Biotite code that builds the C-alpha atoms (Angstrom):
import biotite.structure as struc

atoms = struc.array([
    struc.Atom([109.687, 121.107, 87.671], chain_id="A", res_id=1, res_name="UNK", atom_name="CA", element="C"),
    struc.Atom([111.611, 117.904, 88.145], chain_id="A", res_id=2, res_name="UNK", atom_name="CA", element="C"),
    struc.Atom([110.996, 114.766, 86.090], chain_id="A", res_id=3, res_name="UNK", atom_name="CA", element="C"),
    struc.Atom([110.261, 111.593, 88.266], chain_id="A", res_id=4, res_name="UNK", atom_name="CA", element="C"),
    struc.Atom([110.735, 108.227, 85.999], chain_id="A", res_id=5, res_name="UNK", atom_name="CA", element="C"),
    struc.Atom([108.175, 105.806, 87.039], chain_id="A", res_id=6, res_name="UNK", atom_name="CA", element="C"),
    struc.Atom([109.138, 101.865, 86.312], chain_id="A", res_id=7, res_name="UNK", atom_name="CA", element="C"),
    struc.Atom([106.917, 99.778, 84.338], chain_id="A", res_id=8, res_name="UNK", atom_name="CA", element="C"),
    struc.Atom([105.334, 97.740, 87.066], chain_id="A", res_id=9, res_name="UNK", atom_name="CA", element="C"),
    struc.Atom([103.986, 100.976, 88.970], chain_id="A", res_id=10, res_name="UNK", atom_name="CA", element="C"),
    struc.Atom([102.755, 103.084, 85.540], chain_id="A", res_id=11, res_name="UNK", atom_name="CA", element="C"),
    struc.Atom([99.213, 101.575, 86.125], chain_id="A", res_id=12, res_name="UNK", atom_name="CA", element="C"),
    struc.Atom([98.864, 103.646, 89.124], chain_id="A", res_id=13, res_name="UNK", atom_name="CA", element="C"),
    struc.Atom([100.219, 106.666, 87.248], chain_id="A", res_id=14, res_name="UNK", atom_name="CA", element="C"),
    struc.Atom([97.643, 106.430, 84.049], chain_id="A", res_id=15, res_name="UNK", atom_name="CA", element="C"),
    struc.Atom([100.569, 104.678, 82.279], chain_id="A", res_id=16, res_name="UNK", atom_name="CA", element="C"),
    struc.Atom([102.641, 107.652, 82.395], chain_id="A", res_id=17, res_name="UNK", atom_name="CA", element="C"),
    struc.Atom([106.328, 106.711, 82.078], chain_id="A", res_id=18, res_name="UNK", atom_name="CA", element="C"),
    struc.Atom([107.437, 110.035, 83.435], chain_id="A", res_id=19, res_name="UNK", atom_name="CA", element="C"),
    struc.Atom([105.809, 112.716, 85.768], chain_id="A", res_id=20, res_name="UNK", atom_name="CA", element="C"),
    struc.Atom([106.474, 116.230, 86.682], chain_id="A", res_id=21, res_name="UNK", atom_name="CA", element="C"),
    struc.Atom([106.896, 116.813, 90.171], chain_id="A", res_id=22, res_name="UNK", atom_name="CA", element="C"),
    struc.Atom([107.176, 119.880, 92.373], chain_id="A", res_id=23, res_name="UNK", atom_name="CA", element="C"),
    struc.Atom([109.729, 119.990, 95.311], chain_id="A", res_id=24, res_name="UNK", atom_name="CA", element="C"),
    struc.Atom([112.819, 121.669, 96.781], chain_id="A", res_id=25, res_name="UNK", atom_name="CA", element="C"),
    struc.Atom([113.920, 118.015, 97.503], chain_id="A", res_id=26, res_name="UNK", atom_name="CA", element="C"),
    struc.Atom([113.251, 114.492, 96.972], chain_id="A", res_id=27, res_name="UNK", atom_name="CA", element="C"),
    struc.Atom([110.925, 114.060, 99.924], chain_id="A", res_id=28, res_name="UNK", atom_name="CA", element="C"),
    struc.Atom([108.683, 117.092, 98.471], chain_id="A", res_id=29, res_name="UNK", atom_name="CA", element="C"),
    struc.Atom([109.136, 115.836, 95.208], chain_id="A", res_id=30, res_name="UNK", atom_name="CA", element="C"),
    struc.Atom([107.365, 112.006, 96.243], chain_id="A", res_id=31, res_name="UNK", atom_name="CA", element="C"),
    struc.Atom([104.926, 113.752, 98.281], chain_id="A", res_id=32, res_name="UNK", atom_name="CA", element="C"),
    struc.Atom([103.746, 115.716, 95.015], chain_id="A", res_id=33, res_name="UNK", atom_name="CA", element="C"),
    struc.Atom([103.726, 112.246, 93.357], chain_id="A", res_id=34, res_name="UNK", atom_name="CA", element="C"),
    struc.Atom([101.344, 110.550, 95.814], chain_id="A", res_id=35, res_name="UNK", atom_name="CA", element="C"),
    struc.Atom([99.492, 113.732, 95.855], chain_id="A", res_id=36, res_name="UNK", atom_name="CA", element="C"),
    struc.Atom([98.645, 113.439, 92.270], chain_id="A", res_id=37, res_name="UNK", atom_name="CA", element="C"),
    struc.Atom([98.556, 109.605, 92.304], chain_id="A", res_id=38, res_name="UNK", atom_name="CA", element="C"),
    struc.Atom([97.466, 108.475, 95.610], chain_id="A", res_id=39, res_name="UNK", atom_name="CA", element="C"),
    struc.Atom([96.839, 104.807, 94.690], chain_id="A", res_id=40, res_name="UNK", atom_name="CA", element="C"),
    struc.Atom([100.786, 104.692, 94.485], chain_id="A", res_id=41, res_name="UNK", atom_name="CA", element="C"),
    struc.Atom([101.320, 105.584, 98.032], chain_id="A", res_id=42, res_name="UNK", atom_name="CA", element="C"),
    struc.Atom([100.902, 102.211, 99.606], chain_id="A", res_id=43, res_name="UNK", atom_name="CA", element="C"),
    struc.Atom([103.297, 100.623, 97.016], chain_id="A", res_id=44, res_name="UNK", atom_name="CA", element="C"),
    struc.Atom([106.115, 103.265, 98.169], chain_id="A", res_id=45, res_name="UNK", atom_name="CA", element="C"),
    struc.Atom([105.355, 104.060, 102.024], chain_id="A", res_id=46, res_name="UNK", atom_name="CA", element="C"),
    struc.Atom([104.663, 101.742, 104.880], chain_id="A", res_id=47, res_name="UNK", atom_name="CA", element="C"),
    struc.Atom([102.044, 102.432, 107.252], chain_id="A", res_id=48, res_name="UNK", atom_name="CA", element="C"),
    struc.Atom([104.385, 104.647, 109.479], chain_id="A", res_id=49, res_name="UNK", atom_name="CA", element="C"),
    struc.Atom([104.642, 106.923, 106.356], chain_id="A", res_id=50, res_name="UNK", atom_name="CA", element="C"),
    struc.Atom([108.494, 105.962, 105.810], chain_id="A", res_id=51, res_name="UNK", atom_name="CA", element="C"),
    struc.Atom([109.548, 105.041, 102.230], chain_id="A", res_id=52, res_name="UNK", atom_name="CA", element="C"),
    struc.Atom([109.460, 101.288, 101.857], chain_id="A", res_id=53, res_name="UNK", atom_name="CA", element="C"),
    struc.Atom([113.117, 100.101, 101.980], chain_id="A", res_id=54, res_name="UNK", atom_name="CA", element="C"),
    struc.Atom([112.837, 98.077, 98.672], chain_id="A", res_id=55, res_name="UNK", atom_name="CA", element="C"),
    struc.Atom([112.305, 101.535, 97.048], chain_id="A", res_id=56, res_name="UNK", atom_name="CA", element="C"),
    struc.Atom([115.323, 102.965, 95.646], chain_id="A", res_id=57, res_name="UNK", atom_name="CA", element="C"),
    struc.Atom([115.597, 106.606, 94.153], chain_id="A", res_id=58, res_name="UNK", atom_name="CA", element="C"),
    struc.Atom([118.390, 107.952, 92.148], chain_id="A", res_id=59, res_name="UNK", atom_name="CA", element="C"),
    struc.Atom([119.080, 111.725, 91.192], chain_id="A", res_id=60, res_name="UNK", atom_name="CA", element="C"),
    struc.Atom([120.705, 111.359, 87.830], chain_id="A", res_id=61, res_name="UNK", atom_name="CA", element="C"),
    struc.Atom([123.012, 108.519, 88.419], chain_id="A", res_id=62, res_name="UNK", atom_name="CA", element="C"),
    struc.Atom([123.171, 108.816, 92.421], chain_id="A", res_id=63, res_name="UNK", atom_name="CA", element="C"),
    struc.Atom([121.334, 106.937, 94.906], chain_id="A", res_id=64, res_name="UNK", atom_name="CA", element="C"),
    struc.Atom([119.883, 109.132, 97.323], chain_id="A", res_id=65, res_name="UNK", atom_name="CA", element="C"),
    struc.Atom([121.247, 106.793, 100.139], chain_id="A", res_id=66, res_name="UNK", atom_name="CA", element="C"),
    struc.Atom([124.491, 108.217, 98.969], chain_id="A", res_id=67, res_name="UNK", atom_name="CA", element="C"),
    struc.Atom([123.785, 111.562, 98.923], chain_id="A", res_id=68, res_name="UNK", atom_name="CA", element="C"),
    struc.Atom([121.267, 113.544, 101.355], chain_id="A", res_id=69, res_name="UNK", atom_name="CA", element="C"),
    struc.Atom([118.571, 110.829, 101.675], chain_id="A", res_id=70, res_name="UNK", atom_name="CA", element="C"),
    struc.Atom([115.066, 112.239, 101.182], chain_id="A", res_id=71, res_name="UNK", atom_name="CA", element="C"),
    struc.Atom([116.408, 115.712, 101.809], chain_id="A", res_id=72, res_name="UNK", atom_name="CA", element="C"),
    struc.Atom([118.578, 115.677, 98.475], chain_id="A", res_id=73, res_name="UNK", atom_name="CA", element="C"),
    struc.Atom([117.965, 119.015, 97.112], chain_id="A", res_id=74, res_name="UNK", atom_name="CA", element="C"),
    struc.Atom([116.351, 118.926, 93.757], chain_id="A", res_id=75, res_name="UNK", atom_name="CA", element="C"),
    struc.Atom([116.904, 121.714, 90.816], chain_id="A", res_id=76, res_name="UNK", atom_name="CA", element="C"),
    struc.Atom([114.077, 122.436, 88.177], chain_id="A", res_id=77, res_name="UNK", atom_name="CA", element="C"),
    struc.Atom([115.873, 120.099, 85.779], chain_id="A", res_id=78, res_name="UNK", atom_name="CA", element="C"),
    struc.Atom([116.433, 117.215, 87.882], chain_id="A", res_id=79, res_name="UNK", atom_name="CA", element="C"),
    struc.Atom([115.563, 113.636, 86.834], chain_id="A", res_id=80, res_name="UNK", atom_name="CA", element="C"),
    struc.Atom([114.583, 111.212, 89.494], chain_id="A", res_id=81, res_name="UNK", atom_name="CA", element="C"),
    struc.Atom([114.325, 107.873, 88.839], chain_id="A", res_id=82, res_name="UNK", atom_name="CA", element="C"),
    struc.Atom([112.168, 105.181, 91.037], chain_id="A", res_id=83, res_name="UNK", atom_name="CA", element="C"),
    struc.Atom([113.610, 101.817, 90.921], chain_id="A", res_id=84, res_name="UNK", atom_name="CA", element="C"),
    struc.Atom([111.875, 99.155, 93.176], chain_id="A", res_id=85, res_name="UNK", atom_name="CA", element="C"),
    struc.Atom([114.104, 96.352, 94.137], chain_id="A", res_id=86, res_name="UNK", atom_name="CA", element="C"),
    struc.Atom([113.074, 92.857, 92.787], chain_id="A", res_id=87, res_name="UNK", atom_name="CA", element="C"),
    struc.Atom([113.544, 89.708, 94.858], chain_id="A", res_id=88, res_name="UNK", atom_name="CA", element="C"),
    struc.Atom([112.835, 86.185, 93.788], chain_id="A", res_id=89, res_name="UNK", atom_name="CA", element="C"),
    struc.Atom([114.619, 82.844, 93.771], chain_id="A", res_id=90, res_name="UNK", atom_name="CA", element="C"),
])
């Protein structure tokens, strides 16, 4: 199972877990497994159309999935996925 690292601001939705084991052959399936386990996290990651919110950044290892195959980026059983929400302010 891949490991998905949860940022501190979203850990209140994962029972304070910093890392969650997720199943999936690619990033989309792993994210689906994550929100199935923690449904209250879904509105923070996905918009009403079911698409990943633009401020949600996902990395497999050190690579942004936007530079790979997007949500179709394949995962092996030892993959580490890092969820990093963009922060805005001024």
